[in-house]
PDB file with SEQRES, HELIX, SHEET and CRYST1 records, atoms N, CA, C and O in Angstrom:
SEQRES   1 A   77  MET LEU LYS ILE LEU ARG TYR VAL LEU SER VAL ILE THR          
SEQRES   2 A   77  LEU VAL PHE VAL SER TYR GLY LEU ILE THR LYS ASP PHE          
SEQRES   3 A   77  LYS PHE GLY ASN SER MET PHE LEU PHE PHE GLY LEU THR          
SEQRES   4 A   77  MET LEU VAL LEU GLY ILE GLU GLU ILE GLN ARG GLU ARG          
SEQRES   5 A   77  LYS VAL MET GLY GLY LEU LEU ILE ALA VAL PHE PHE PHE          
SEQRES   6 A   77  SER ILE TYR VAL SER ILE GLU GLY LEU LEU ILE SER              
HELIX    1 AA1 LEU A    2  THR A   23  1                                  22    
HELIX    2 AA2 GLY A   29  GLN A   49  1                                  21    
HELIX    3 AA3 LYS A   53  ILE A   76  1                                  24    
CRYST1    1.000    1.000    1.000  90.00  90.00  90.00 P 1           1          
ATOM      1  N   MET A   1     119.046  60.227  77.159  1.00  0.00           N  
ATOM      2  CA  MET A   1     117.696  59.915  76.739  1.00  0.00           C  
ATOM      3  C   MET A   1     116.929  61.184  76.359  1.00  0.00           C  
ATOM      4  O   MET A   1     116.253  61.221  75.330  1.00  0.00           O  
ATOM      5  N   LEU A   2     117.036  62.215  77.188  1.00  0.00           N  
ATOM      6  CA  LEU A   2     116.334  63.460  76.876  1.00  0.00           C  
ATOM      7  C   LEU A   2     116.913  64.132  75.639  1.00  0.00           C  
ATOM      8  O   LEU A   2     116.193  64.793  74.890  1.00  0.00           O  
ATOM      9  N   LYS A   3     118.209  63.962  75.427  1.00  0.00           N  
ATOM     10  CA  LYS A   3     118.847  64.570  74.262  1.00  0.00           C  
ATOM     11  C   LYS A   3     118.307  63.961  72.969  1.00  0.00           C  
ATOM     12  O   LYS A   3     118.031  64.676  72.006  1.00  0.00           O  
ATOM     13  N   ILE A   4     118.159  62.639  72.954  1.00  0.00           N  
ATOM     14  CA  ILE A   4     117.618  61.962  71.772  1.00  0.00           C  
ATOM     15  C   ILE A   4     116.160  62.368  71.564  1.00  0.00           C  
ATOM     16  O   ILE A   4     115.744  62.640  70.437  1.00  0.00           O  
ATOM     17  N   LEU A   5     115.391  62.410  72.641  1.00  0.00           N  
ATOM     18  CA  LEU A   5     113.988  62.810  72.557  1.00  0.00           C  
ATOM     19  C   LEU A   5     113.859  64.247  72.054  1.00  0.00           C  
ATOM     20  O   LEU A   5     112.966  64.561  71.267  1.00  0.00           O  
ATOM     21  N   ARG A   6     114.756  65.109  72.514  1.00  0.00           N  
ATOM     22  CA  ARG A   6     114.739  66.503  72.058  1.00  0.00           C  
ATOM     23  C   ARG A   6     114.979  66.580  70.556  1.00  0.00           C  
ATOM     24  O   ARG A   6     114.285  67.318  69.857  1.00  0.00           O  
ATOM     25  N   TYR A   7     115.952  65.825  70.054  1.00  0.00           N  
ATOM     26  CA  TYR A   7     116.240  65.847  68.622  1.00  0.00           C  
ATOM     27  C   TYR A   7     115.092  65.272  67.796  1.00  0.00           C  
ATOM     28  O   TYR A   7     114.754  65.816  66.745  1.00  0.00           O  
ATOM     29  N   VAL A   8     114.499  64.192  68.257  1.00  0.00           N  
ATOM     30  CA  VAL A   8     113.395  63.575  67.521  1.00  0.00           C  
ATOM     31  C   VAL A   8     112.199  64.522  67.457  1.00  0.00           C  
ATOM     32  O   VAL A   8     111.612  64.719  66.393  1.00  0.00           O  
ATOM     33  N   LEU A   9     111.840  65.107  68.601  1.00  0.00           N  
ATOM     34  CA  LEU A   9     110.696  66.035  68.619  1.00  0.00           C  
ATOM     35  C   LEU A   9     110.981  67.281  67.793  1.00  0.00           C  
ATOM     36  O   LEU A   9     110.081  67.800  67.132  1.00  0.00           O  
ATOM     37  N   SER A  10     112.214  67.768  67.818  1.00  0.00           N  
ATOM     38  CA  SER A  10     112.573  68.938  67.021  1.00  0.00           C  
ATOM     39  C   SER A  10     112.463  68.652  65.530  1.00  0.00           C  
ATOM     40  O   SER A  10     111.979  69.493  64.772  1.00  0.00           O  
ATOM     41  N   VAL A  11     112.903  67.483  65.108  1.00  0.00           N  
ATOM     42  CA  VAL A  11     112.818  67.121  63.688  1.00  0.00           C  
ATOM     43  C   VAL A  11     111.357  66.974  63.262  1.00  0.00           C  
ATOM     44  O   VAL A  11     110.983  67.421  62.177  1.00  0.00           O  
ATOM     45  N   ILE A  12     110.534  66.356  64.097  1.00  0.00           N  
ATOM     46  CA  ILE A  12     109.111  66.209  63.771  1.00  0.00           C  
ATOM     47  C   ILE A  12     108.455  67.587  63.642  1.00  0.00           C  
ATOM     48  O   ILE A  12     107.678  67.828  62.718  1.00  0.00           O  
ATOM     49  N   THR A  13     108.772  68.482  64.570  1.00  0.00           N  
ATOM     50  CA  THR A  13     108.233  69.847  64.504  1.00  0.00           C  
ATOM     51  C   THR A  13     108.703  70.549  63.239  1.00  0.00           C  
ATOM     52  O   THR A  13     107.920  71.226  62.572  1.00  0.00           O  
ATOM     53  N   LEU A  14     109.968  70.390  62.911  1.00  0.00           N  
ATOM     54  CA  LEU A  14     110.522  71.020  61.712  1.00  0.00           C  
ATOM     55  C   LEU A  14     109.856  70.490  60.449  1.00  0.00           C  
ATOM     56  O   LEU A  14     109.641  71.248  59.503  1.00  0.00           O  
ATOM     57  N   VAL A  15     109.530  69.215  60.418  1.00  0.00           N  
ATOM     58  CA  VAL A  15     108.847  68.635  59.257  1.00  0.00           C  
ATOM     59  C   VAL A  15     107.455  69.254  59.096  1.00  0.00           C  
ATOM     60  O   VAL A  15     107.063  69.613  57.985  1.00  0.00           O  
ATOM     61  N   PHE A  16     106.708  69.381  60.195  1.00  0.00           N  
ATOM     62  CA  PHE A  16     105.379  69.990  60.114  1.00  0.00           C  
ATOM     63  C   PHE A  16     105.459  71.455  59.677  1.00  0.00           C  
ATOM     64  O   PHE A  16     104.658  71.907  58.859  1.00  0.00           O  
ATOM     65  N   VAL A  17     106.421  72.187  60.222  1.00  0.00           N  
ATOM     66  CA  VAL A  17     106.571  73.600  59.858  1.00  0.00           C  
ATOM     67  C   VAL A  17     106.972  73.731  58.394  1.00  0.00           C  
ATOM     68  O   VAL A  17     106.431  74.572  57.676  1.00  0.00           O  
ATOM     69  N   SER A  18     107.906  72.916  57.951  1.00  0.00           N  
ATOM     70  CA  SER A  18     108.352  72.965  56.557  1.00  0.00           C  
ATOM     71  C   SER A  18     107.217  72.632  55.603  1.00  0.00           C  
ATOM     72  O   SER A  18     107.052  73.291  54.576  1.00  0.00           O  
ATOM     73  N   TYR A  19     106.437  71.613  55.937  1.00  0.00           N  
ATOM     74  CA  TYR A  19     105.295  71.254  55.103  1.00  0.00           C  
ATOM     75  C   TYR A  19     104.325  72.430  54.981  1.00  0.00           C  
ATOM     76  O   TYR A  19     103.856  72.748  53.888  1.00  0.00           O  
ATOM     77  N   GLY A  20     104.032  73.065  56.109  1.00  0.00           N  
ATOM     78  CA  GLY A  20     103.106  74.188  56.077  1.00  0.00           C  
ATOM     79  C   GLY A  20     103.622  75.365  55.271  1.00  0.00           C  
ATOM     80  O   GLY A  20     102.865  76.005  54.541  1.00  0.00           O  
ATOM     81  N   LEU A  21     104.917  75.652  55.402  1.00  0.00           N  
ATOM     82  CA  LEU A  21     105.473  76.785  54.666  1.00  0.00           C  
ATOM     83  C   LEU A  21     105.609  76.509  53.180  1.00  0.00           C  
ATOM     84  O   LEU A  21     105.410  77.410  52.364  1.00  0.00           O  
ATOM     85  N   ILE A  22     105.941  75.292  52.819  1.00  0.00           N  
ATOM     86  CA  ILE A  22     106.137  74.975  51.405  1.00  0.00           C  
ATOM     87  C   ILE A  22     104.803  74.879  50.678  1.00  0.00           C  
ATOM     88  O   ILE A  22     104.659  75.423  49.583  1.00  0.00           O  
ATOM     89  N   THR A  23     103.833  74.200  51.263  1.00  0.00           N  
ATOM     90  CA  THR A  23     102.561  73.978  50.576  1.00  0.00           C  
ATOM     91  C   THR A  23     101.499  75.031  50.883  1.00  0.00           C  
ATOM     92  O   THR A  23     100.453  75.055  50.235  1.00  0.00           O  
ATOM     93  N   LYS A  24     101.746  75.886  51.844  1.00  0.00           N  
ATOM     94  CA  LYS A  24     100.768  76.894  52.295  1.00  0.00           C  
ATOM     95  C   LYS A  24      99.483  76.238  52.801  1.00  0.00           C  
ATOM     96  O   LYS A  24      98.412  76.844  52.774  1.00  0.00           O  
ATOM     97  N   ASP A  25      99.607  74.990  53.264  1.00  0.00           N  
ATOM     98  CA  ASP A  25      98.478  74.233  53.800  1.00  0.00           C  
ATOM     99  C   ASP A  25      98.753  73.993  55.283  1.00  0.00           C  
ATOM    100  O   ASP A  25      99.646  73.225  55.640  1.00  0.00           O  
ATOM    101  N   PHE A  26      97.988  74.647  56.133  1.00  0.00           N  
ATOM    102  CA  PHE A  26      98.271  74.617  57.565  1.00  0.00           C  
ATOM    103  C   PHE A  26      97.299  73.712  58.324  1.00  0.00           C  
ATOM    104  O   PHE A  26      96.938  74.000  59.465  1.00  0.00           O  
ATOM    105  N   LYS A  27      96.882  72.627  57.690  1.00  0.00           N  
ATOM    106  CA  LYS A  27      95.953  71.718  58.361  1.00  0.00           C  
ATOM    107  C   LYS A  27      96.629  70.929  59.478  1.00  0.00           C  
ATOM    108  O   LYS A  27      95.942  70.378  60.337  1.00  0.00           O  
ATOM    109  N   PHE A  28      97.946  70.864  59.484  1.00  0.00           N  
ATOM    110  CA  PHE A  28      98.675  70.168  60.536  1.00  0.00           C  
ATOM    111  C   PHE A  28      99.219  71.137  61.588  1.00  0.00           C  
ATOM    112  O   PHE A  28     100.140  70.794  62.330  1.00  0.00           O  
ATOM    113  N   GLY A  29      98.663  72.323  61.651  1.00  0.00           N  
ATOM    114  CA  GLY A  29      99.138  73.334  62.602  1.00  0.00           C  
ATOM    115  C   GLY A  29      98.984  72.903  64.049  1.00  0.00           C  
ATOM    116  O   GLY A  29      99.853  73.174  64.878  1.00  0.00           O  
ATOM    117  N   ASN A  30      97.882  72.232  64.353  1.00  0.00           N  
ATOM    118  CA  ASN A  30      97.671  71.772  65.731  1.00  0.00           C  
ATOM    119  C   ASN A  30      98.699  70.717  66.129  1.00  0.00           C  
ATOM    120  O   ASN A  30      99.191  70.713  67.257  1.00  0.00           O  
ATOM    121  N   SER A  31      99.015  69.836  65.206  1.00  0.00           N  
ATOM    122  CA  SER A  31     100.042  68.827  65.485  1.00  0.00           C  
ATOM    123  C   SER A  31     101.404  69.478  65.666  1.00  0.00           C  
ATOM    124  O   SER A  31     102.198  69.059  66.508  1.00  0.00           O  
ATOM    125  N   MET A  32     101.666  70.512  64.864  1.00  0.00           N  
ATOM    126  CA  MET A  32     102.931  71.228  64.994  1.00  0.00           C  
ATOM    127  C   MET A  32     103.045  71.854  66.379  1.00  0.00           C  
ATOM    128  O   MET A  32     104.100  71.779  67.009  1.00  0.00           O  
ATOM    129  N   PHE A  33     101.962  72.475  66.859  1.00  0.00           N  
ATOM    130  CA  PHE A  33     101.992  73.076  68.193  1.00  0.00           C  
ATOM    131  C   PHE A  33     102.142  72.019  69.280  1.00  0.00           C  
ATOM    132  O   PHE A  33     102.794  72.261  70.296  1.00  0.00           O  
ATOM    133  N   LEU A  34     101.549  70.862  69.075  1.00  0.00           N  
ATOM    134  CA  LEU A  34     101.685  69.777  70.040  1.00  0.00           C  
ATOM    135  C   LEU A  34     103.144  69.335  70.157  1.00  0.00           C  
ATOM    136  O   LEU A  34     103.668  69.225  71.265  1.00  0.00           O  
ATOM    137  N   PHE A  35     103.794  69.085  69.037  1.00  0.00           N  
ATOM    138  CA  PHE A  35     105.184  68.645  69.077  1.00  0.00           C  
ATOM    139  C   PHE A  35     106.121  69.764  69.510  1.00  0.00           C  
ATOM    140  O   PHE A  35     107.145  69.507  70.143  1.00  0.00           O  
ATOM    141  N   PHE A  36     105.775  71.015  69.169  1.00  0.00           N  
ATOM    142  CA  PHE A  36     106.562  72.145  69.656  1.00  0.00           C  
ATOM    143  C   PHE A  36     106.486  72.223  71.179  1.00  0.00           C  
ATOM    144  O   PHE A  36     107.493  72.463  71.845  1.00  0.00           O  
ATOM    145  N   GLY A  37     105.302  72.024  71.719  1.00  0.00           N  
ATOM    146  CA  GLY A  37     105.131  72.046  73.164  1.00  0.00           C  
ATOM    147  C   GLY A  37     105.902  70.931  73.846  1.00  0.00           C  
ATOM    148  O   GLY A  37     106.530  71.147  74.883  1.00  0.00           O  
ATOM    149  N   LEU A  38     105.856  69.744  73.270  1.00  0.00           N  
ATOM    150  CA  LEU A  38     106.609  68.629  73.845  1.00  0.00           C  
ATOM    151  C   LEU A  38     108.113  68.890  73.790  1.00  0.00           C  
ATOM    152  O   LEU A  38     108.847  68.512  74.704  1.00  0.00           O  
ATOM    153  N   THR A  39     108.568  69.537  72.718  1.00  0.00           N  
ATOM    154  CA  THR A  39     109.985  69.917  72.633  1.00  0.00           C  
ATOM    155  C   THR A  39     110.335  70.904  73.740  1.00  0.00           C  
ATOM    156  O   THR A  39     111.385  70.783  74.371  1.00  0.00           O  
ATOM    157  N   MET A  40     109.470  71.871  73.975  1.00  0.00           N  
ATOM    158  CA  MET A  40     109.721  72.843  75.039  1.00  0.00           C  
ATOM    159  C   MET A  40     109.710  72.183  76.414  1.00  0.00           C  
ATOM    160  O   MET A  40     110.467  72.588  77.296  1.00  0.00           O  
ATOM    161  N   LEU A  41     108.871  71.179  76.609  1.00  0.00           N  
ATOM    162  CA  LEU A  41     108.854  70.446  77.877  1.00  0.00           C  
ATOM    163  C   LEU A  41     110.187  69.739  78.110  1.00  0.00           C  
ATOM    164  O   LEU A  41     110.745  69.803  79.205  1.00  0.00           O  
ATOM    165  N   VAL A  42     110.687  69.074  77.092  1.00  0.00           N  
ATOM    166  CA  VAL A  42     111.967  68.376  77.229  1.00  0.00           C  
ATOM    167  C   VAL A  42     113.088  69.374  77.494  1.00  0.00           C  
ATOM    168  O   VAL A  42     113.954  69.127  78.334  1.00  0.00           O  
ATOM    169  N   LEU A  43     113.078  70.502  76.782  1.00  0.00           N  
ATOM    170  CA  LEU A  43     114.094  71.530  77.021  1.00  0.00           C  
ATOM    171  C   LEU A  43     113.983  72.091  78.440  1.00  0.00           C  
ATOM    172  O   LEU A  43     114.996  72.349  79.090  1.00  0.00           O  
ATOM    173  N   GLY A  44     112.758  72.277  78.913  1.00  0.00           N  
ATOM    174  CA  GLY A  44     112.561  72.773  80.269  1.00  0.00           C  
ATOM    175  C   GLY A  44     113.082  71.809  81.314  1.00  0.00           C  
ATOM    176  O   GLY A  44     113.703  72.227  82.291  1.00  0.00           O  
ATOM    177  N   ILE A  45     112.839  70.527  81.119  1.00  0.00           N  
ATOM    178  CA  ILE A  45     113.347  69.521  82.054  1.00  0.00           C  
ATOM    179  C   ILE A  45     114.868  69.506  82.050  1.00  0.00           C  
ATOM    180  O   ILE A  45     115.496  69.396  83.103  1.00  0.00           O  
ATOM    181  N   GLU A  46     115.463  69.618  80.857  1.00  0.00           N  
ATOM    182  CA  GLU A  46     116.926  69.659  80.783  1.00  0.00           C  
ATOM    183  C   GLU A  46     117.491  70.879  81.516  1.00  0.00           C  
ATOM    184  O   GLU A  46     118.499  70.778  82.215  1.00  0.00           O  
ATOM    185  N   GLU A  47     116.838  72.019  81.351  1.00  0.00           N  
ATOM    186  CA  GLU A  47     117.316  73.231  82.012  1.00  0.00           C  
ATOM    187  C   GLU A  47     117.192  73.119  83.533  1.00  0.00           C  
ATOM    188  O   GLU A  47     118.076  73.572  84.260  1.00  0.00           O  
ATOM    189  N   ILE A  48     116.121  72.531  84.009  1.00  0.00           N  
ATOM    190  CA  ILE A  48     115.964  72.351  85.458  1.00  0.00           C  
ATOM    191  C   ILE A  48     117.030  71.407  85.986  1.00  0.00           C  
ATOM    192  O   ILE A  48     117.548  71.612  87.084  1.00  0.00           O  
ATOM    193  N   GLN A  49     117.365  70.378  85.221  1.00  0.00           N  
ATOM    194  CA  GLN A  49     118.421  69.465  85.640  1.00  0.00           C  
ATOM    195  C   GLN A  49     119.784  70.151  85.668  1.00  0.00           C  
ATOM    196  O   GLN A  49     120.663  69.749  86.430  1.00  0.00           O  
ATOM    197  N   ARG A  50     119.966  71.178  84.845  1.00  0.00           N  
ATOM    198  CA  ARG A  50     121.220  71.937  84.821  1.00  0.00           C  
ATOM    199  C   ARG A  50     121.239  73.062  85.855  1.00  0.00           C  
ATOM    200  O   ARG A  50     122.136  73.905  85.849  1.00  0.00           O  
ATOM    201  N   GLU A  51     120.245  73.067  86.740  1.00  0.00           N  
ATOM    202  CA  GLU A  51     120.132  74.077  87.806  1.00  0.00           C  
ATOM    203  C   GLU A  51     119.816  75.473  87.275  1.00  0.00           C  
ATOM    204  O   GLU A  51     120.132  76.464  87.933  1.00  0.00           O  
ATOM    205  N   ARG A  52     119.210  75.567  86.115  1.00  0.00           N  
ATOM    206  CA  ARG A  52     118.732  76.845  85.571  1.00  0.00           C  
ATOM    207  C   ARG A  52     117.213  76.855  85.710  1.00  0.00           C  
ATOM    208  O   ARG A  52     116.488  76.661  84.734  1.00  0.00           O  
ATOM    209  N   LYS A  53     116.751  77.078  86.910  1.00  0.00           N  
ATOM    210  CA  LYS A  53     115.341  76.899  87.245  1.00  0.00           C  
ATOM    211  C   LYS A  53     114.429  77.942  86.590  1.00  0.00           C  
ATOM    212  O   LYS A  53     113.303  77.619  86.213  1.00  0.00           O  
ATOM    213  N   VAL A  54     114.894  79.171  86.451  1.00  0.00           N  
ATOM    214  CA  VAL A  54     114.049  80.213  85.862  1.00  0.00           C  
ATOM    215  C   VAL A  54     113.796  79.920  84.386  1.00  0.00           C  
ATOM    216  O   VAL A  54     112.656  79.974  83.926  1.00  0.00           O  
ATOM    217  N   MET A  55     114.857  79.610  83.648  1.00  0.00           N  
ATOM    218  CA  MET A  55     114.692  79.303  82.227  1.00  0.00           C  
ATOM    219  C   MET A  55     113.880  78.027  82.044  1.00  0.00           C  
ATOM    220  O   MET A  55     113.057  77.949  81.133  1.00  0.00           O  
ATOM    221  N   GLY A  56     114.095  77.040  82.885  1.00  0.00           N  
ATOM    222  CA  GLY A  56     113.309  75.812  82.830  1.00  0.00           C  
ATOM    223  C   GLY A  56     111.838  76.075  83.090  1.00  0.00           C  
ATOM    224  O   GLY A  56     110.972  75.508  82.424  1.00  0.00           O  
ATOM    225  N   GLY A  57     111.556  76.937  84.058  1.00  0.00           N  
ATOM    226  CA  GLY A  57     110.169  77.290  84.353  1.00  0.00           C  
ATOM    227  C   GLY A  57     109.507  78.014  83.193  1.00  0.00           C  
ATOM    228  O   GLY A  57     108.336  77.772  82.896  1.00  0.00           O  
ATOM    229  N   LEU A  58     110.246  78.900  82.534  1.00  0.00           N  
ATOM    230  CA  LEU A  58     109.694  79.603  81.378  1.00  0.00           C  
ATOM    231  C   LEU A  58     109.417  78.645  80.224  1.00  0.00           C  
ATOM    232  O   LEU A  58     108.399  78.760  79.541  1.00  0.00           O  
ATOM    233  N   LEU A  59     110.320  77.709  80.015  1.00  0.00           N  
ATOM    234  CA  LEU A  59     110.104  76.740  78.941  1.00  0.00           C  
ATOM    235  C   LEU A  59     108.909  75.839  79.236  1.00  0.00           C  
ATOM    236  O   LEU A  59     108.163  75.485  78.323  1.00  0.00           O  
ATOM    237  N   ILE A  60     108.723  75.472  80.477  1.00  0.00           N  
ATOM    238  CA  ILE A  60     107.570  74.657  80.838  1.00  0.00           C  
ATOM    239  C   ILE A  60     106.278  75.477  80.717  1.00  0.00           C  
ATOM    240  O   ILE A  60     105.231  74.933  80.365  1.00  0.00           O  
ATOM    241  N   ALA A  61     106.346  76.774  81.006  1.00  0.00           N  
ATOM    242  CA  ALA A  61     105.181  77.642  80.801  1.00  0.00           C  
ATOM    243  C   ALA A  61     104.823  77.719  79.312  1.00  0.00           C  
ATOM    244  O   ALA A  61     103.644  77.714  78.957  1.00  0.00           O  
ATOM    245  N   VAL A  62     105.830  77.790  78.448  1.00  0.00           N  
ATOM    246  CA  VAL A  62     105.586  77.775  77.000  1.00  0.00           C  
ATOM    247  C   VAL A  62     104.961  76.450  76.593  1.00  0.00           C  
ATOM    248  O   VAL A  62     104.095  76.412  75.719  1.00  0.00           O  
ATOM    249  N   PHE A  63     105.399  75.359  77.227  1.00  0.00           N  
ATOM    250  CA  PHE A  63     104.806  74.040  76.971  1.00  0.00           C  
ATOM    251  C   PHE A  63     103.314  74.059  77.283  1.00  0.00           C  
ATOM    252  O   PHE A  63     102.507  73.617  76.465  1.00  0.00           O  
ATOM    253  N   PHE A  64     102.940  74.568  78.457  1.00  0.00           N  
ATOM    254  CA  PHE A  64     101.523  74.590  78.824  1.00  0.00           C  
ATOM    255  C   PHE A  64     100.707  75.450  77.864  1.00  0.00           C  
ATOM    256  O   PHE A  64      99.591  75.082  77.497  1.00  0.00           O  
ATOM    257  N   PHE A  65     101.255  76.593  77.457  1.00  0.00           N  
ATOM    258  CA  PHE A  65     100.546  77.463  76.532  1.00  0.00           C  
ATOM    259  C   PHE A  65     100.359  76.797  75.169  1.00  0.00           C  
ATOM    260  O   PHE A  65      99.271  76.853  74.597  1.00  0.00           O  
ATOM    261  N   SER A  66     101.405  76.172  74.650  1.00  0.00           N  
ATOM    262  CA  SER A  66     101.294  75.555  73.327  1.00  0.00           C  
ATOM    263  C   SER A  66     100.386  74.326  73.358  1.00  0.00           C  
ATOM    264  O   SER A  66      99.693  74.050  72.379  1.00  0.00           O  
ATOM    265  N   ILE A  67     100.381  73.586  74.467  1.00  0.00           N  
ATOM    266  CA  ILE A  67      99.457  72.461  74.586  1.00  0.00           C  
ATOM    267  C   ILE A  67      98.021  72.971  74.631  1.00  0.00           C  
ATOM    268  O   ILE A  67      97.129  72.374  74.027  1.00  0.00           O  
ATOM    269  N   TYR A  68      97.794  74.076  75.346  1.00  0.00           N  
ATOM    270  CA  TYR A  68      96.463  74.684  75.386  1.00  0.00           C  
ATOM    271  C   TYR A  68      96.017  75.094  73.984  1.00  0.00           C  
ATOM    272  O   TYR A  68      94.882  74.828  73.588  1.00  0.00           O  
ATOM    273  N   VAL A  69      96.907  75.741  73.234  1.00  0.00           N  
ATOM    274  CA  VAL A  69      96.578  76.167  71.871  1.00  0.00           C  
ATOM    275  C   VAL A  69      96.273  74.966  71.003  1.00  0.00           C  
ATOM    276  O   VAL A  69      95.332  74.999  70.210  1.00  0.00           O  
ATOM    277  N   SER A  70      97.052  73.906  71.138  1.00  0.00           N  
ATOM    278  CA  SER A  70      96.848  72.703  70.333  1.00  0.00           C  
ATOM    279  C   SER A  70      95.509  72.040  70.646  1.00  0.00           C  
ATOM    280  O   SER A  70      94.772  71.669  69.732  1.00  0.00           O  
ATOM    281  N   ILE A  71      95.194  71.891  71.914  1.00  0.00           N  
ATOM    282  CA  ILE A  71      93.936  71.257  72.301  1.00  0.00           C  
ATOM    283  C   ILE A  71      92.747  72.129  71.902  1.00  0.00           C  
ATOM    284  O   ILE A  71      91.729  71.619  71.433  1.00  0.00           O  
ATOM    285  N   GLU A  72      92.874  73.428  72.085  1.00  0.00           N  
ATOM    286  CA  GLU A  72      91.810  74.348  71.683  1.00  0.00           C  
ATOM    287  C   GLU A  72      91.566  74.270  70.187  1.00  0.00           C  
ATOM    288  O   GLU A  72      90.417  74.274  69.744  1.00  0.00           O  
ATOM    289  N   GLY A  73      92.621  74.199  69.414  1.00  0.00           N  
ATOM    290  CA  GLY A  73      92.487  74.088  67.953  1.00  0.00           C  
ATOM    291  C   GLY A  73      91.854  72.768  67.545  1.00  0.00           C  
ATOM    292  O   GLY A  73      91.066  72.722  66.600  1.00  0.00           O  
ATOM    293  N   LEU A  74      92.187  71.712  68.239  1.00  0.00           N  
ATOM    294  CA  LEU A  74      91.589  70.409  67.910  1.00  0.00           C  
ATOM    295  C   LEU A  74      90.101  70.375  68.251  1.00  0.00           C  
ATOM    296  O   LEU A  74      89.315  69.757  67.533  1.00  0.00           O  
ATOM    297  N   LEU A  75      89.714  71.029  69.335  1.00  0.00           N  
ATOM    298  CA  LEU A  75      88.318  71.022  69.747  1.00  0.00           C  
ATOM    299  C   LEU A  75      87.460  71.906  68.862  1.00  0.00           C  
ATOM    300  O   LEU A  75      86.294  71.592  68.622  1.00  0.00           O  
ATOM    301  N   ILE A  76      88.012  72.999  68.377  1.00  0.00           N  
ATOM    302  CA  ILE A  76      87.233  73.920  67.562  1.00  0.00           C  
ATOM    303  C   ILE A  76      87.080  73.392  66.136  1.00  0.00           C  
ATOM    304  O   ILE A  76      86.014  73.534  65.537  1.00  0.00           O  
ATOM    305  N   SER A  77      88.117  72.795  65.597  1.00  0.00           N  
ATOM    306  CA  SER A  77      88.056  72.342  64.190  1.00  0.00           C  
ATOM    307  C   SER A  77      87.526  70.951  64.027  1.00  0.00           C  
ATOM    308  O   SER A  77      87.426  70.456  62.904  1.00  0.00           O  
TER     309      SER A  77                                                      
END                                                                             
């Protein structure tokens, strides 16, 4: 289940990044950070399940940071 979720979130993030790079229009940047953060959360959970607690903790920390950036961007704009 987490593997499928990881692939779906990664593809959604890749679509937002590709759109921004191709069109030079970064209006979906906050959404990209949101899906990037969710991808990092899923990766962190997978790493913790594999008994790699340090890497899982770092990935979850990246999740919190990217969610903060996404919410901050949504509130300011």
